[in-house]
C-alpha positions as CSV (number, residue, x, y, z in Angstrom):
1,M,14.6,44.4,35.2
2,F,11.6,42.5,36.4
3,F,9.3,44.9,34.5
4,K,11.2,44.3,31.2
5,T,11.1,40.5,31.6
6,F,7.3,40.7,32.3
7,I,6.7,42.8,29.2
8,F,8.8,40.3,27.1
9,L,6.7,37.3,28.2
10,R,3.4,39.1,27.5
11,M,4.6,39.9,24.0
12,E,5.5,36.3,23.4
13,D,2.0,35.3,24.6
14,L,0.5,37.6,22.1
15,I,2.4,36.1,19.2
16,M,2.3,32.4,20.1
17,G,-1.0,30.7,20.7
18,K,-2.9,27.4,21.1
19,R,-6.0,26.1,19.4
20,E,-7.6,24.4,22.4
21,N,-10.7,23.5,20.5
22,L,-8.8,21.5,17.8
23,R,-6.9,18.2,17.8
24,N,-5.1,16.5,14.8
25,I,-4.4,12.8,15.0
26,A,-3.4,9.9,12.7
27,I,-4.2,6.3,13.2
28,I,-1.3,4.0,12.5
29,A,-1.1,0.2,12.7
30,H,-0.1,-3.0,11.0
31,V,-2.4,-4.2,8.2
32,D,-5.7,-5.7,9.4
33,H,-5.4,-4.6,13.0
34,G,-8.6,-2.6,12.7
35,K,-7.8,1.1,11.9
36,T,-10.6,1.7,9.5
37,T,-13.2,-0.1,11.7
38,L,-12.1,2.1,14.6
39,V,-12.6,5.3,12.5
40,D,-16.1,3.9,11.6
41,Q,-17.0,3.7,15.2
42,L,-15.6,7.2,16.1
43,L,-17.7,8.6,13.2
44,R,-20.9,6.8,14.2
45,Q,-20.6,7.7,17.9
46,S,-19.8,11.3,17.4
47,G,-23.2,11.8,15.7
48,I,-21.9,12.6,12.2
49,F,-24.5,10.4,10.6
50,R,-28.3,10.8,10.7
51,V,-30.3,8.3,12.7
52,N,-31.9,6.9,9.6
53,E,-28.8,7.2,7.3
54,H,-27.5,4.0,5.8
55,V,-23.8,3.7,6.2
56,A,-21.6,1.0,4.7
57,E,-19.1,-1.0,6.8
58,R,-15.5,0.4,6.5
59,V,-16.9,3.6,5.2
60,M,-13.4,5.2,4.9
61,D,-12.4,2.6,2.3
62,S,-14.1,4.3,-0.5
63,S,-12.6,2.7,-3.6
64,D,-13.7,-0.7,-5.0
65,L,-10.2,-2.1,-4.7
66,E,-10.0,-1.2,-1.0
67,R,-13.3,-2.8,-0.3
68,E,-12.5,-6.0,-2.3
69,R,-9.1,-6.5,-0.7
70,G,-10.0,-5.3,2.8
71,I,-7.0,-2.9,3.0
72,T,-6.5,0.8,3.0
73,I,-4.5,2.0,0.0
74,L,-4.8,5.8,0.3
75,A,-4.7,7.9,3.4
76,K,-8.0,9.7,4.1
77,N,-9.1,12.7,6.1
78,T,-12.2,13.0,8.3
79,A,-13.2,15.1,11.2
80,V,-15.6,14.6,14.2
81,M,-16.8,16.8,17.1
82,F,-16.5,15.7,20.7
83,G,-18.1,18.4,22.8
84,D,-16.7,21.7,21.6
85,T,-13.5,20.2,20.2
86,K,-13.0,19.3,16.6
87,I,-10.9,16.2,16.0
88,N,-9.2,15.8,12.6
89,I,-8.5,12.1,12.0
90,V,-6.4,10.6,9.3
91,D,-6.8,6.9,8.4
92,T,-3.5,5.6,7.1
93,P,-2.6,2.4,5.1
94,G,-1.3,-0.5,7.1
95,H,0.5,-2.3,4.4
96,A,4.3,-1.7,4.0
97,D,4.1,-1.1,0.3
98,F,2.0,2.0,1.0
99,G,4.4,3.4,3.6
100,G,5.0,6.6,1.6
101,E,1.4,7.5,2.4
102,V,2.0,7.1,6.1
103,E,5.2,9.1,6.2
104,R,3.9,12.3,4.6
105,I,0.5,12.2,6.4
106,L,2.3,12.2,9.8
107,M,3.4,15.8,9.0
108,M,-0.2,17.0,9.3
109,V,-0.8,15.7,12.8
110,D,0.4,16.3,16.4
111,A,0.0,12.8,17.8
112,V,-0.8,9.2,16.7
113,L,-3.1,6.5,17.8
114,L,-1.0,3.3,17.6
115,L,-3.4,0.4,17.1
116,V,-2.2,-3.1,18.0
117,D,-4.0,-6.4,17.8
118,A,-4.4,-7.9,21.2
119,F,-3.6,-11.4,19.8
120,E,-1.0,-10.7,17.1
121,G,0.9,-8.0,19.0
122,C,3.8,-6.1,17.3
123,M,4.1,-7.0,13.6
124,P,6.6,-5.6,11.0
125,Q,4.5,-2.7,10.0
126,T,3.9,-1.8,13.6
127,R,7.6,-1.3,13.9
128,F,7.8,0.7,10.6
129,V,5.0,3.2,11.4
130,L,6.1,3.6,15.0
131,K,9.7,4.3,14.0
132,K,8.5,7.1,11.6
133,A,6.2,8.6,14.2
134,L,8.8,8.6,17.0
135,G,11.4,10.0,14.6
136,L,9.0,13.0,13.9
137,G,8.5,13.5,17.6
138,K,4.8,12.5,17.6
139,R,3.4,11.4,20.9
140,P,1.5,8.1,20.8
141,I,-1.7,6.9,22.4
142,V,-1.7,3.1,22.4
143,V,-5.0,1.3,21.6
144,I,-5.0,-2.5,22.2
145,N,-7.7,-3.6,19.8
146,K,-9.6,-6.9,19.6
147,V,-9.5,-7.5,23.3
148,D,-12.5,-9.7,22.9
149,R,-10.7,-12.0,20.5
150,E,-10.0,-15.6,21.6
151,G,-6.4,-15.9,22.7
152,A,-6.1,-12.2,23.3
153,R,-3.0,-11.3,25.5
154,P,-3.1,-7.6,26.2
155,A,-0.6,-7.6,29.1
156,E,2.0,-9.4,26.9
157,V,1.4,-7.1,24.0
158,I,2.0,-4.1,26.3
159,D,5.4,-5.6,27.3
160,E,6.3,-6.2,23.6
161,L,5.4,-2.5,22.9
162,I,7.6,-1.2,25.7
163,N,10.5,-3.2,24.4
164,L,9.8,-2.0,20.9
165,F,9.7,1.7,22.0
166,I,13.0,1.3,23.8
167,E,14.6,-0.4,20.8
168,L,13.5,2.4,18.5
169,G,15.0,5.0,20.8
170,A,11.8,6.6,22.1
171,E,12.0,9.8,24.3
172,E,10.9,9.6,27.9
173,D,7.6,11.4,27.3
174,Q,6.9,9.0,24.3
175,L,7.6,6.0,26.6
176,D,5.0,7.3,29.1
177,F,2.2,6.4,26.7
178,P,-1.5,6.0,27.8
179,V,-3.2,2.7,27.0
180,I,-6.8,2.2,25.9
181,Y,-8.3,-1.3,25.5
182,A,-11.0,-1.6,22.8
183,S,-13.0,-3.6,20.4
184,A,-13.5,-1.5,17.3
185,R,-15.9,-4.1,15.9
186,D,-18.3,-3.9,18.9
187,G,-17.7,-0.2,19.5
188,Y,-16.4,0.1,23.0
189,A,-13.2,1.3,24.7
190,S,-12.0,1.2,28.3
191,L,-9.1,1.8,30.6
192,D,-9.7,-1.8,31.9
193,P,-8.7,-4.7,29.7
194,N,-11.5,-6.9,31.1
195,V,-14.4,-4.6,30.2
196,R,-16.6,-6.0,27.4
197,S,-19.2,-3.2,26.9
198,G,-19.7,0.5,26.7
199,N,-18.8,3.1,24.1
200,M,-15.9,5.1,22.6
201,Q,-16.0,7.9,25.2
202,P,-12.8,6.8,27.0
203,L,-10.9,7.0,23.8
204,F,-12.4,10.5,22.9
205,E,-11.4,11.7,26.4
206,A,-7.9,10.3,26.0
207,I,-7.5,12.1,22.7
208,L,-8.5,15.4,24.3
209,K,-6.2,14.8,27.3
210,Y,-3.0,13.5,25.6
211,V,-3.0,14.9,22.1
212,P,-1.3,18.4,22.1
213,A,-3.4,21.3,20.7
214,P,-1.9,23.0,17.6
215,E,0.5,25.6,18.8
216,G,2.3,28.4,16.9
217,D,2.1,31.9,15.5
218,L,-1.6,32.7,15.1
219,E,-1.0,36.2,13.6
220,G,2.1,35.5,11.6
221,P,2.5,35.3,7.8
222,L,0.8,32.3,6.1
223,Q,2.5,28.9,5.7
224,V,0.6,25.9,4.4
225,L,2.4,22.6,3.8
226,F,0.7,20.3,1.3
227,S,1.0,16.6,2.2
228,N,-1.6,15.1,-0.1
229,I,-3.2,15.6,-3.6
230,D,-6.6,14.8,-4.7
231,Y,-8.2,15.3,-8.2
232,D,-11.6,16.3,-9.4
233,D,-12.7,16.3,-13.0
234,Y,-14.3,19.7,-12.6
235,T,-12.0,21.6,-10.3
236,G,-8.7,19.9,-11.2
237,R,-6.1,19.4,-8.5
238,I,-7.1,19.6,-4.9
239,G,-4.2,20.3,-2.4
240,I,-4.6,18.9,1.1
241,G,-2.4,20.2,3.8
242,R,-2.2,21.9,7.2
243,V,-2.0,25.6,8.1
244,E,1.4,25.8,9.9
245,R,1.3,29.5,10.6
246,G,-1.1,32.4,10.3
247,S,-4.5,32.1,8.6
248,L,-5.8,31.6,5.1
249,K,-8.8,33.0,3.2
250,A,-10.6,31.9,0.1
251,G,-9.5,34.0,-2.9
252,Q,-6.2,35.0,-1.2
253,P,-3.1,35.4,-3.4
254,V,-0.2,33.2,-2.2
255,V,3.3,32.3,-3.4
256,L,3.8,28.6,-4.1
257,C,7.3,27.4,-3.3
258,K,8.0,24.5,-5.7
259,A,10.1,21.4,-5.1
260,D,12.7,22.6,-7.6
261,G,13.3,25.9,-5.7
262,S,11.2,28.1,-8.1
263,R,8.3,30.3,-6.8
264,V,5.0,30.9,-8.5
265,N,2.3,33.4,-7.7
266,V,-1.1,31.7,-7.4
267,K,-4.6,32.4,-6.0
268,I,-6.6,30.1,-3.8
269,S,-10.0,29.6,-5.6
270,K,-11.9,27.7,-3.0
271,L,-11.1,26.6,0.6
272,Y,-12.6,23.5,2.2
273,Q,-12.5,22.0,5.7
274,F,-13.4,18.4,6.7
275,E,-16.6,17.6,8.5
276,G,-17.3,13.9,8.8
277,L,-16.8,12.4,5.4
278,K,-17.5,15.6,3.6
279,R,-15.5,18.6,2.5
280,V,-17.4,21.7,3.5
281,E,-16.6,25.0,1.8
282,S,-15.1,27.6,4.2
283,R,-14.2,31.2,4.1
284,T,-11.2,31.0,6.4
285,A,-8.8,28.6,8.0
286,E,-6.4,29.1,11.0
287,L,-3.3,27.7,12.4
288,G,-3.6,23.9,12.8
289,D,-6.5,23.4,10.5
290,I,-6.3,20.6,7.9
291,I,-7.7,22.0,4.7
292,A,-8.3,21.3,1.0
293,V,-7.8,24.1,-1.6
294,T,-8.5,24.4,-5.3
295,G,-7.1,26.7,-8.0
296,I,-3.4,25.9,-7.8
297,A,-2.4,24.4,-11.1
298,G,0.7,22.2,-11.1
299,L,0.7,21.7,-7.3
300,N,2.8,18.8,-6.0
301,I,3.1,17.1,-2.7
302,G,5.6,18.6,-0.3
303,E,5.3,22.2,-1.6
304,T,4.5,25.2,0.6
305,A,2.1,28.1,0.1
306,C,3.3,31.3,1.7
307,D,2.3,34.9,2.3
308,P,3.7,37.0,-0.6
309,E,5.3,39.3,2.0
310,C,7.2,36.5,3.8
311,V,8.2,33.6,1.5
312,E,9.6,30.8,3.8
313,P,9.2,27.3,2.4
314,L,8.9,24.5,5.0
315,P,11.1,21.3,4.8
316,F,9.3,18.2,3.8
317,V,9.8,14.7,5.1
318,K,12.1,12.5,3.2
319,I,10.2,9.6,1.7
320,D,11.9,6.2,1.5
321,E,13.1,5.2,-2.0
322,P,11.5,2.5,-4.2
323,T,12.9,-1.0,-3.9
324,I,11.6,-2.8,-7.0
325,S,11.0,-1.9,-10.6
326,M,8.9,-3.3,-13.5
327,M,8.7,-2.5,-17.2
328,F,5.3,-1.3,-18.5
329,M,5.0,-1.5,-22.3
330,V,2.5,-1.3,-25.1
331,N,0.7,-4.6,-25.7
332,N,1.9,-6.2,-28.9
333,S,0.3,-9.6,-28.7
334,P,-2.0,-10.9,-31.5
335,F,-5.0,-9.9,-29.3
336,A,-3.8,-6.3,-28.9
337,G,-6.5,-3.7,-29.0
338,R,-9.4,-6.1,-28.8
339,E,-10.5,-5.4,-25.2
340,G,-8.8,-2.1,-24.1
341,K,-9.9,1.5,-24.5
342,F,-6.5,3.1,-24.0
343,V,-3.8,1.1,-25.9
344,T,-1.2,3.6,-27.3
345,S,2.1,4.6,-25.9
346,R,0.8,8.1,-25.5
347,N,-2.1,6.9,-23.4
348,L,0.3,4.8,-21.3
349,S,2.9,7.5,-20.8
350,A,0.3,10.2,-19.8
351,R,-1.3,7.8,-17.2
352,L,2.0,6.7,-15.6
353,F,3.4,10.3,-15.3
354,K,0.0,11.4,-13.8
355,E,0.3,8.7,-11.2
356,V,3.7,9.9,-9.8
357,E,2.2,13.4,-9.2
358,T,0.1,12.0,-6.3
359,N,2.0,8.8,-5.5
360,V,5.2,10.0,-3.9
361,S,6.8,6.5,-3.5
362,M,6.6,5.8,-7.2
363,R,9.0,6.8,-10.0
364,V,8.6,6.6,-13.8
365,L,11.5,6.7,-16.3
366,A,11.3,6.7,-20.0
367,T,13.5,4.1,-21.9
368,D,15.2,4.0,-25.2
369,S,11.9,2.6,-26.6
370,T,8.9,5.0,-26.9
371,D,6.7,2.0,-26.2
372,M,8.3,1.1,-22.9
373,F,8.6,2.7,-19.4
374,E,10.4,1.7,-16.2
375,V,8.2,2.1,-13.1
376,Y,9.7,2.0,-9.6
377,G,7.7,1.2,-6.5
378,R,7.9,0.1,-2.8
379,G,6.8,-3.5,-3.4
380,E,4.9,-5.9,-5.6
381,L,1.6,-5.0,-4.0
382,H,2.3,-1.3,-4.6
383,L,2.8,-1.8,-8.3
384,S,0.0,-4.4,-8.7
385,I,-2.5,-2.0,-7.2
386,L,-1.5,0.5,-9.9
387,I,-1.8,-2.2,-12.6
388,E,-5.3,-3.2,-11.3
389,T,-6.4,0.4,-11.2
390,M,-5.3,1.1,-14.7
391,R,-6.9,-2.1,-15.9
392,R,-10.3,-1.0,-14.5
393,E,-9.9,2.4,-16.1
394,G,-9.7,0.7,-19.6
395,F,-6.0,0.5,-20.2
396,E,-4.4,-2.3,-22.1
397,F,-0.6,-3.0,-21.7
398,A,2.0,-5.6,-20.7
399,V,4.4,-5.8,-17.8
400,S,7.6,-7.6,-17.1
401,R,8.7,-9.6,-14.0
402,P,9.5,-7.3,-11.0
403,R,13.1,-6.9,-10.2
404,V,14.8,-5.4,-7.1
405,I,16.8,-2.2,-7.3
406,Y,20.4,-2.6,-6.3
407,K,22.7,0.1,-4.9
408,Y,26.5,0.5,-4.4
409,G,28.0,1.3,-1.0
410,E,30.8,3.8,-0.2
411,N,33.5,1.2,-1.0
412,G,31.8,0.0,-4.2
413,E,30.2,-3.1,-2.7
414,L,26.9,-4.2,-4.1
415,L,23.9,-3.6,-1.8
416,E,20.4,-5.1,-2.0
417,P,17.1,-4.3,-0.3
418,M,16.3,-6.4,2.8
419,E,12.9,-7.2,4.3
420,L,11.8,-8.0,7.8
421,L,9.4,-11.0,7.3
422,A,7.0,-12.1,10.1
423,I,5.2,-15.4,9.8
424,E,2.4,-16.9,11.9
425,V,2.0,-20.6,11.2
426,P,0.8,-23.8,13.0
427,E,3.8,-25.7,14.5
428,E,3.5,-28.7,12.1
429,Y,4.4,-26.4,9.1
430,V,7.4,-24.7,10.7
431,G,9.9,-27.1,9.2
432,A,8.7,-26.7,5.6
433,V,8.7,-22.9,5.9
434,M,12.2,-22.7,7.3
435,E,13.5,-25.1,4.7
436,K,12.2,-23.0,1.8
437,L,13.3,-19.7,3.3
438,G,16.7,-21.1,3.9
439,T,17.3,-21.6,0.2
440,R,16.1,-18.0,-0.3
441,R,18.9,-16.6,1.9
442,A,16.6,-15.8,4.9
443,E,18.2,-15.5,8.3
444,I,16.0,-16.2,11.4
445,A,15.8,-13.3,13.8
446,N,13.2,-14.5,16.3
447,M,11.1,-17.5,17.0
448,H,8.5,-18.5,19.7
449,T,5.4,-20.6,20.0
450,R,2.2,-19.2,21.6
451,D,-0.2,-21.0,23.9
452,T,-2.5,-21.5,21.0
453,G,0.0,-23.7,19.2
454,I,0.8,-21.0,16.6
455,S,4.5,-20.3,15.9
456,H,5.7,-16.8,15.4
457,L,8.8,-16.6,13.2
458,E,10.8,-13.5,12.1
459,F,13.3,-13.5,9.3
460,K,15.6,-11.0,7.6
461,I,15.4,-11.9,3.9
462,P,16.5,-10.2,0.6
463,S,13.5,-8.6,-1.2
464,R,14.2,-10.8,-4.2
465,G,13.9,-13.9,-2.0
466,L,10.3,-13.0,-1.4
467,M,9.4,-12.8,-5.1
468,G,7.4,-15.8,-6.0
469,Y,7.4,-17.1,-2.5
470,R,3.8,-16.3,-1.5
471,Q,2.3,-19.1,-3.6
472,V,4.9,-21.5,-2.3
473,F,4.1,-20.5,1.3
474,L,0.4,-21.0,0.8
475,T,1.0,-24.5,-0.6
476,D,3.5,-25.5,2.2
477,T,1.1,-24.4,4.9
478,N,-2.2,-25.6,3.2
479,G,-3.4,-22.0,3.4
480,N,-3.1,-21.9,7.2
481,G,-0.2,-19.4,7.4
482,I,0.0,-15.6,7.5
483,M,3.0,-13.7,6.3
484,N,3.8,-10.0,6.4
485,S,6.9,-8.1,5.5
486,T,8.3,-4.5,5.6
487,F,11.4,-2.9,4.1
488,E,14.3,-3.0,6.5
489,G,17.1,-1.3,4.6
490,Y,20.0,-2.1,2.3
491,E,22.7,-4.7,3.1
492,P,25.6,-6.3,1.2
493,Y,24.5,-8.7,-1.6
494,K,23.6,-12.1,0.0
495,G,24.5,-14.4,-3.0
496,D,22.5,-16.2,-5.7
497,I,19.0,-17.3,-5.0
498,P,17.4,-20.2,-7.1
499,Q,14.8,-19.0,-9.5
500,R,11.6,-20.8,-10.5
501,I,12.5,-24.4,-11.2
502,Q,9.4,-25.2,-13.2
503,G,8.9,-24.3,-16.9
504,S,5.8,-23.2,-18.7
505,L,3.3,-24.9,-20.9
506,V,3.2,-22.8,-24.1
507,A,0.5,-22.7,-26.7
508,F,1.5,-24.1,-30.1
509,E,-0.9,-22.2,-32.3
510,T,-3.5,-19.4,-32.3
511,G,-7.1,-20.6,-31.9
512,E,-9.6,-21.6,-29.3
513,T,-9.0,-24.2,-26.6
514,N,-11.2,-27.4,-26.6
515,S,-11.6,-30.4,-24.4
516,Y,-9.7,-32.8,-26.5
517,G,-6.6,-30.6,-26.7
518,L,-6.7,-29.7,-23.0
519,Y,-7.1,-33.4,-22.1
520,N,-3.9,-34.3,-23.8
521,A,-2.1,-31.2,-22.4
522,Q,-3.1,-31.7,-18.8
523,E,-0.9,-34.8,-18.6
524,R,2.1,-32.5,-19.2
525,G,1.5,-30.2,-16.3
526,T,-1.0,-27.9,-14.5
527,L,-3.3,-25.9,-16.8
528,F,-4.3,-22.2,-16.4
529,V,-7.1,-22.2,-19.0
530,G,-10.3,-24.1,-19.6
531,P,-12.2,-25.0,-22.8
532,G,-13.5,-22.2,-25.1
533,I,-10.7,-19.8,-24.3
534,P,-9.0,-17.9,-27.2
535,V,-5.2,-18.4,-27.1
536,Y,-2.3,-17.5,-29.4
537,E,1.1,-18.9,-30.2
538,G,3.5,-18.2,-27.4
539,M,0.8,-17.7,-24.8
540,I,1.5,-19.5,-21.5
541,V,-1.4,-21.9,-20.8
542,G,0.0,-23.8,-17.8
543,E,2.9,-24.8,-15.6
544,S,5.3,-27.6,-16.5
545,P,6.6,-29.9,-13.8
546,K,10.0,-30.0,-15.6
547,N,12.6,-27.2,-15.5
548,E,12.0,-26.5,-19.2
549,D,9.2,-25.1,-21.3
550,I,6.9,-27.5,-23.1
551,V,4.9,-26.6,-26.2
552,V,1.4,-28.0,-26.2
553,N,-1.5,-27.8,-28.7
554,V,-4.5,-27.0,-26.6
555,C,-6.5,-26.2,-29.7
556,K,-6.1,-29.7,-31.2
557,K,-9.4,-31.2,-32.4
558,K,-10.3,-34.9,-32.7
559,H,-11.2,-35.5,-36.3
560,V,-14.3,-37.7,-36.4
561,T,-14.9,-40.2,-39.3
562,N,-18.4,-41.4,-38.4
563,M,-21.4,-40.5,-36.3
564,R,-20.6,-43.0,-33.5
565,A,-17.4,-41.2,-32.7
566,S,-18.8,-37.7,-32.7
567,G,-19.8,-37.7,-29.1
568,S,-16.8,-39.5,-27.7
569,D,-15.3,-36.3,-26.2
570,E,-18.1,-36.2,-23.7
571,A,-16.3,-38.8,-21.7
572,L,-13.1,-36.8,-21.3
573,R,-12.5,-35.6,-17.7
574,L,-10.7,-32.3,-17.4
575,T,-9.0,-31.2,-14.2
576,P,-10.3,-27.7,-13.3
577,P,-7.8,-25.1,-14.4
578,T,-5.7,-23.1,-11.9
579,V,-6.8,-19.5,-12.4
580,L,-4.0,-17.1,-11.4
581,S,-4.7,-13.7,-9.9
582,L,-2.7,-10.6,-11.0
583,E,-0.3,-11.0,-8.0
584,Q,0.1,-14.7,-8.7
585,S,0.8,-14.0,-12.4
586,L,3.5,-11.4,-11.5
587,E,5.1,-13.9,-9.1
588,F,4.9,-16.8,-11.7
589,I,6.6,-15.3,-14.7
590,N,10.3,-15.6,-15.5
591,D,12.6,-13.0,-17.1
592,D,11.7,-14.1,-20.6
593,E,7.9,-13.8,-19.9
594,L,5.3,-11.0,-19.7
595,V,1.9,-10.5,-18.2
596,E,-0.6,-9.1,-20.7
597,I,-3.1,-6.8,-18.9
598,T,-6.5,-5.9,-20.4
599,P,-9.8,-4.7,-18.8
600,K,-11.3,-8.2,-19.3
601,S,-8.3,-10.6,-19.2
602,I,-4.9,-11.4,-17.6
603,R,-2.8,-13.5,-19.9
604,L,0.7,-14.8,-19.5
605,R,3.0,-15.0,-22.5
606,K,6.5,-15.4,-23.7
607,K,8.4,-12.2,-24.7
608,T,9.2,-13.9,-28.0
609,L,6.0,-15.6,-29.2
610,S,7.4,-17.6,-32.1
611,R,8.7,-21.1,-31.1
612,D,11.4,-21.1,-33.8
613,Q,12.6,-17.7,-32.7
614,R,12.8,-18.8,-29.1
615,L,14.9,-21.8,-30.1
616,K,17.3,-19.5,-32.1
617,E,17.7,-17.2,-29.1
618,S,18.4,-20.0,-26.7
619,Y,21.0,-21.4,-29.2
620,R,22.7,-18.0,-29.4
621,K,23.0,-17.8,-25.6
622,K,24.8,-21.2,-25.5
């Protein structure tokens, strides 16, 4: 009996194995808590870069948009060596609107580095990413970052984290998390919160000690789960995933298990592994390796490549559904086609449907009109990033006001998406914030004031209550407040919320703005345009203080009758115009308005450009 048991265990050992020289880890955190900066330091101190090599700050944020905005939009893979062990690191987005990136990337790793700001503590996205990680059974290593920041409170933040772990239903082994104190900016980590020098070695050692080595069937039939898609103009689609079982060779034939249940025979053209910031061509990959492959046409996220002799697709993580939608349409303004390279419905359709292949949190639906598409996303920022990307690629189009996506419950009741809103604001502005949010159906969930005099407020608020609020918030707090939100779930409809009270200043005619016309118009409200700007009838040129639209003639010229009067316009004093960003434009518009997007301009307009036609439509509604 003893002999049989012994033989059984030895056989098991032969089948199952560990990759002790490999670790896979993802860095998760709230936005702006220092994930990308930490990865920078790990790369630098692992010796990836040459001594004389020039390396930009936030090297992982590779796109122009990421650098400009200071946020990570797409998850990225890198790898470093510490001793004889390879550490695959995934830098994930911190903003709630890109949560779909975080969810699927967690499938490729065995543990997470939970990064928390020593001053701000637990924020909405901290809760969101931690909930996902704990639900997938990932063990966390907690890194308290920015310990050198004035007002840092690492001990209190640890207590907050313990309460959050318990609240989210963490297992006992997950609750027993190691803690590292660090300053990613200055490049040191320590087990002591009072240390202010050193290097990242304590963090490297913690990763090797606490992150489980990949474990599984080393000799079994191949399984690769693809969690990300990249694209190259020369090689086409690049699938990024993890070898879950067995091994893979370049040129190997595999069966691709599609999302719709079908199976396709394909061949791996080239196989790459990650070294630093580079993809290095490799002949083989084994259990636990994070790889990139080419040659699989039509590959989608969540699909599995299997050995032809053993086709067993892996389950994929369920991605949270979109919460808002917008209409994307062909630009039909009088200025259509002047500034854009891609302007047709065919161009627009191809680009939007290409986006959903790699952006798992986004949906695109065709409408009754061939010139219009409904695009679903996780939030305003999620869709605005797409708009800005397309704009820079040369696309010209128009978009409608964002609207939330409603659902119906089991009993037929109307449900709407809710957000957890966290606000950091000086005490003197708390009253104004609470007053405005109260009218938007927000319910306060938590409130406390820190020693620094900064009040921390948490609200549950309908997603539609946040639309258009950001600009109001900045005004009410004189730019001193910080707000962050994350999707909380669906709840019964909370009732009507007042829409934008102010109307728009609408251009009377097509032409070019001048000082005389603008001087007369600025008395009617706040202008969005300065002199010498081409405008057209129906274009929005400012905000009216009244709750109705006002038509203004910003192209009106002063007709001179003699030489003495010809220079009289020089004395006119114009108030500098308020130039709206893309996000501000999306927040500003009403249901009967559009934002016109071109590579060179962002214009606001009425859906119906003709003043007479708008009057007829309003009369019919009455």
